[in-house]
C-alpha positions in Angstrom: -12.6 6.2 2.9 -8.9 6.4 3.9 -8.9 10.0 3.2 -11.8 10.7 5.5 -10.2 8.6 8.2 -7.0 10.6 7.9 -8.9 13.9 8.0 -10.8 12.7 11.0 -7.7 11.7 12.9 -6.0 15.0 12.1 -9.1 16.9 13.4 -9.1 14.9 16.6 -5.4 15.5 17.1 -5.9 19.2 16.6 -8.8 19.2 19.0 -6.7 17.4 21.7 -3.8 19.8 21.1 -6.0 22.9 21.5 -7.8 21.5 24.6 -4.6 20.5 26.4 -2.4 23.4 25.4 -2.4 24.9 29.0 -1.8 21.6 30.8 1.5 20.0 31.6 2.4 16.3 32.1 5.3 15.0 34.2 7.1 12.0 33.1 9.4 10.3 35.7 12.5 9.1 34.0 14.3 7.9 37.1 12.4 7.5 40.4 13.7 8.7 43.7 14.0 5.1 45.1 16.0 3.8 42.1 18.0 7.0 42.2 19.0 6.4 45.8 20.1 2.9 45.0 22.2 4.1 42.1 23.3 7.1 44.0 22.3 9.6 41.4 19.7 12.4 41.4 16.1 11.5 40.3 15.0 12.9 37.0 11.6 13.9 35.8 10.6 15.5 32.5 7.8 18.0 32.4 6.2 18.5 29.0 3.3 20.6 27.7 0.4 18.2 27.4 -0.2 19.3 23.8 3.4 18.5 22.9 3.1 15.2 24.7 -0.1 14.3 22.8 1.6 15.3 19.5 4.7 13.1 20.3 2.5 10.1 21.1 0.5 10.6 17.9 3.7 10.8 15.8 5.2 7.7 17.5 1.9 5.9 16.8 2.0 6.9 13.1 5.7 5.7 12.8 5.0 2.4 14.5 1.9 1.8 12.2 4.1 2.6 9.2 6.8 0.1 10.3 4.2 -2.5 11.2 2.3 -2.3 7.9 5.2 -1.6 5.5 6.0 -5.3 5.0 2.4 -6.2 4.5 2.0 -3.4 1.9 5.1 -4.4 0.0 4.1 -8.1 0.0 0.7 -7.3 -1.3 2.1 -4.9 -3.9 4.5 -7.6 -5.2 1.6 -10.1 -5.4 -0.5 -7.6 -7.3 2.3 -6.9 -9.8 2.9 -10.6 -10.3 -0.9 -11.1 -10.9 -0.9 -8.2 -13.3 2.1 -9.6 -15.2 0.2 -13.0 -15.5 -2.9 -11.2 -16.9 -0.7 -9.4 -19.4 0.9 -12.7 -20.5 -2.5 -14.3 -20.9 -3.7 -11.3 -22.9 -0.7 -11.4 -25.1 -1.0 -15.2 -25.7 -4.7 -14.7 -26.4 -3.9 -12.0 -28.9 -1.3 -14.1 -30.6 -3.6 -17.1 -30.7 -6.3 -14.9 -32.3 -3.8 -13.7 -34.9 -2.8 -17.3 -35.7 -6.5 -18.2 -36.1 -7.1 -15.3 -38.4 -4.1 -16.3 -40.5 -5.4 -19.8 -40.8 -8.8 -18.6 -41.7 -7.3 -16.4 -44.5 -5.3 -19.4 -45.8 -8.4 -21.6 -45.8 -10.3 -18.9 -47.7 -7.5 -18.6 -50.3 -7.3 -22.4 -50.7 -11.1 -22.7 -51.1 -11.0 -20.0 -53.8 -8.1 -21.7 -55.5 -10.0 -25.1 -55.3 -13.2 -23.5 -56.7 -11.2 -21.9 -59.6 -9.4 -25.2 -60.3 -12.8 -27.1 -60.4 -14.4 -24.4 -62.6 -11.4 -24.6 -65.1 -11.7 -28.4 -65.4 -15.3 -28.3 -66.3 
């Protein structure tokens, strides 16, 4: 599912890049009114629309990574802790089963010894 979403997002990005390759976008960094007040020249940045789209996509990806990284690490730590608890339970169950087996073997040996002792006394 995640793989198909990634492929779909990449295809949409490629489509937008191809469709907007010829267009340009102007970004005003410092407007003329504010530039007059500050007594500097106004600044605008003209970018190819495909480059602008790509930059926005990359910034979105980076912000998503920074937003979800703490959630991911928290869930991973909880999962590892849960896995360790299951392993501890499995080990304790295995050791308990081994102890039961040893006790059953001892009981069998004692029963045989008791039967032999009773048969020798008759």
